[in-house]
C-alpha positions in Angstrom: 17.1 -7.2 -4.4 16.7 -3.9 -2.6 14.9 -2.3 -5.6 12.5 -5.3 -5.8 11.7 -5.0 -2.1 11.0 -1.3 -2.5 8.8 -2.0 -5.5 6.9 -4.5 -3.3 6.6 -1.9 -0.5 5.2 0.6 -3.0 2.5 -1.9 -3.9 1.8 -2.6 -0.3 1.5 1.1 0.6 -0.8 1.6 -2.3 -3.3 -0.8 -0.8 -3.6 1.3 2.4 -7.0 3.0 2.6 -9.3 5.3 4.4 -9.7 4.3 8.0 -13.0 4.6 9.9 -13.0 7.2 12.7 -12.8 5.5 16.0 -14.9 6.8 19.0 -14.0 6.4 22.6 -14.7 2.8 23.6 -16.2 1.1 26.6 -17.9 4.4 27.5 -20.7 4.4 30.0 -23.9 6.4 29.2 -25.8 8.0 32.0 -29.5 7.2 31.7 -32.3 9.6 32.2 -33.7 9.6 35.8 -36.0 6.6 36.2 -39.5 6.8 37.5 -40.0 5.9 41.2 -39.8 2.2 41.7 -38.2 1.5 38.4 -34.8 -0.2 38.1 -32.0 2.0 36.8 -30.0 0.3 34.0 -26.5 1.3 32.9 -26.0 1.0 29.2 -22.5 0.3 28.1 -21.3 0.7 24.5 -20.1 -2.4 22.7 -16.3 -3.0 23.0 -14.1 -1.9 20.2 -13.6 -4.1 17.2 -10.5 -6.2 16.9 -7.6 -3.8 15.8 -6.8 -6.0 12.8 -10.4 -5.9 11.7 -10.4 -2.2 12.0 -7.4 -1.9 9.8 -9.0 -4.4 7.4 -12.1 -2.3 7.1 -9.9 0.8 6.5 -7.9 -1.0 3.8 -11.0 -2.2 2.0 -12.3 1.3 1.8 -9.4 2.2 -0.5 -11.3 0.3 -3.1 -13.9 3.0 -3.0 -12.0 6.2 -3.4 -9.1 7.9 -5.3 -6.1 9.2 -3.5 -2.6 10.6 -3.8 0.4 9.2 -2.0 4.1 9.5 -1.3 6.6 6.9 -0.2 10.0 7.8 1.3 12.8 5.3 2.2 16.5 5.6 2.3 17.7 6.3 -1.2 14.3 6.4 -2.8 11.1 8.5 -3.1 7.9 7.7 -4.9 4.8 9.8 -5.7 1.6 8.8 -7.2 -2.2 8.8 -7.5 -4.7 5.9 -7.8 -8.3 5.5 -8.7 -9.1 1.8 -8.2 -12.7 2.0 -9.4 -11.7 3.5 -12.7 -8.5 1.4 -12.8 -6.3 4.4 -13.2 -2.9 4.8 -11.6 0.4 6.5 -11.9 3.6 6.3 -10.0 7.0 7.9 -10.3 9.9 6.2 -8.4 13.3 7.8 -8.0 16.1 5.8 -6.6 19.6 6.9 -5.6 21.7 4.1 -4.0 25.2 2.7 -4.3 26.3 5.7 -6.4 23.6 5.0 -9.1 20.5 6.9 -9.9 17.4 5.5 -11.5 13.8 6.7 -12.3 10.8 4.7 -13.2 7.4 6.0 -14.2 4.4 3.8 -14.4 0.9 4.5 -15.8 -2.0 2.1 -15.7 -5.2 2.8 -17.7 -7.7 0.0 -17.7 -5.9 -3.1 -18.8 -3.0 -1.3 -20.3 0.2 -0.5 -18.5 3.1 1.8 -19.5 6.6 1.9 -18.1 9.3 4.5 -18.7 12.7 3.7 -17.2 15.9 5.6 -16.9 19.1 4.1 -15.4 17.6 0.7 -14.5 19.9 -2.2 -15.4 18.4 -4.5 -18.0 15.5 -2.1 -18.9 15.8 -0.1 -22.1 15.0 3.6 -21.7 14.0 6.4 -24.0 10.4 5.3 -24.8 7.4 4.1 -22.9 7.0 0.4 -22.9 3.4 -0.8 -23.2 2.3 -4.1 -21.6 -1.1 -5.7 -21.0 -1.8 -5.8 -17.2 -3.2 -9.3 -17.7 0.5 -10.4 -18.1 1.3 -8.9 -14.7 -1.5 -10.7 -12.9 -0.2 -12.2 -9.6 3.1 -10.2 -9.7 4.4 -7.4 -7.6 3.3 -5.0 -10.2 -0.3 -6.2 -10.4 -2.0 -3.0 -9.2 -5.6 -4.1 -9.5 -5.8 -7.9 -8.9 -9.1 -9.5 -9.5 -11.3 -9.6 -6.3 -8.5 -7.8 -4.4 -8.1 -4.3 -5.8 -4.7 -2.9 -5.1 -3.7 -5.9 -3.1 -5.6 -5.4 0.1 -5.7 -9.1 1.0 -1.9 -9.4 0.7 -1.3 -6.6 3.2 -3.8 -7.8 5.8 -2.6 -11.4 5.5 1.0 -10.3 6.3 0.1 -8.5 9.6 0.2 -10.1 13.0 0.0 -8.8 16.6 -2.0 -5.8 15.6 -2.5 -3.4 18.4 -4.3 -0.1 18.8 -1.8 2.0 20.8 -3.9 5.1 21.2 -6.3 7.4 19.3 -5.5 6.9 15.6 -2.3 4.9 16.1 -1.7 1.2 15.4 1.3 -1.0 15.5 1.9 -4.6 14.3 4.4 -7.0 12.9 4.6 -7.6 9.2 5.9 -10.7 7.4 6.9 -9.4 3.9 7.5 -13.0 2.7 3.7 -13.5 2.9 3.3 -10.7 0.4 5.4 -12.5 -2.1 3.6 -13.7 -5.2 5.5 -17.0 -5.4 7.8 -19.2 -3.3 10.9 -18.2 -5.3 10.4 -14.5 -4.4 9.7 -15.4 -0.7 12.9 -17.4 -0.6 14.9 -14.5 -2.0 13.7 -12.3 0.9 14.7 -14.9 3.6 14.0 -15.0 7.3 15.1 -11.4 7.9 11.9 -10.1 6.3 9.5 -12.3 8.3 9.0 -10.1 11.4 9.4 -6.4 10.8 7.9 -3.5 12.8 4.8 -1.9 11.2 2.9 1.2 12.3 0.1 3.3 11.0 -1.6 6.5 11.9 -5.1 7.8 11.2 -6.1 11.4 10.7 -9.0 13.3 12.4 -11.4 12.3 9.6 -10.8 8.6 10.2 -8.5 8.2 7.2 -5.2 6.4 7.1 -2.5 9.2 7.2 0.8 7.2 7.3 2.2 3.7 7.3 5.7 2.7 8.2 7.7 -0.5 7.8 11.1 -0.6 9.5 13.6 -2.6 7.4 16.6 -1.6 9.6 17.1 -5.2 10.8 16.5 -6.8 7.4 19.0 -5.1 5.2 21.9 -2.7 5.3 20.6 0.8 4.7 17.0 -0.5 4.8 15.8 2.0 7.3 12.2 3.1 7.7 9.9 3.2 4.7 7.0 5.6 5.3 4.0 6.3 3.1 1.7 9.2 3.4 -1.8 9.4 2.0 -3.8 12.6 1.1 -6.3 14.2 -1.2 -8.8 11.4 -0.8 -11.5 11.7 -3.5 -9.5 14.0 -5.7 -10.0 13.4 -9.5 -7.4 11.2 -11.2 -6.9 11.9 -14.9 -4.2 9.9 -16.7 -3.6 9.8 -20.5 -1.6 7.2 -22.4 1.7 8.3 -23.8 1.8 9.5 -27.4 1.8 6.6 -29.8 5.1 7.7 -31.4 6.7 7.5 -27.9 5.4 4.0 -27.1 6.8 0.6 -28.0 5.8 -3.0 -26.9 7.6 -4.1 -23.8 10.4 -6.6 -24.6 10.0 -10.1 -23.2 13.0 -9.4 -21.0 11.2 -6.6 -19.2 8.0 -8.7 -18.8 10.1 -11.4 -17.2 11.8 -8.8 -14.9 8.4 -7.5 -13.8 6.9 -10.9 -13.2 9.9 -12.9 -12.0 
């Protein structure tokens, strides 16, 4: 269960995007001296946009650029790069929990996905497993869903009580059950995942720098899950594994990824 939650968080963090730079709001502009007899008018800037809308605009911009990212949580680390426009992505997830270690590498190239696993129960290792991304549509591992690249809509739909706490800092509550791709998955999470602390920071260029979801109250050892985003616009070049190191993904693995 914990590994599935972390896989979902990886997908959610991947949907985070560049954030628009925010200027000081509600600022009053001093007009030029008015001619004698004229009426002086004070011009006030428009109030700031709704914080959730600001985050929404930031997330949607991820669809327009490539980036690199890291995800750190108790017992696991992930690193990766994404180019949504070219439909290229790669992610390496390393887990060390309960005395067991595992590593999963994922590559996506167009409509093809490749998975290489080591130490994951029920998943054969040794060779890359090839799977059509069409078969992952609507699942946790659907990196580029139709009309919602990298799952932007799922993330925004799960946030509530979004607040802008200061320059470049936001906080909110996230309901992870709303990010589930089906009722069965949502039921597995349960009530403990329905109201978790979420926070985000924006860098000096108006780009999302970090996001954090605190799972401390939801699961033993859940702790804080923090993603960092960097190298926006950097080239992403991903090659398919050699043919002699690739096999079709077994149906058991397909069901595990989509279940």
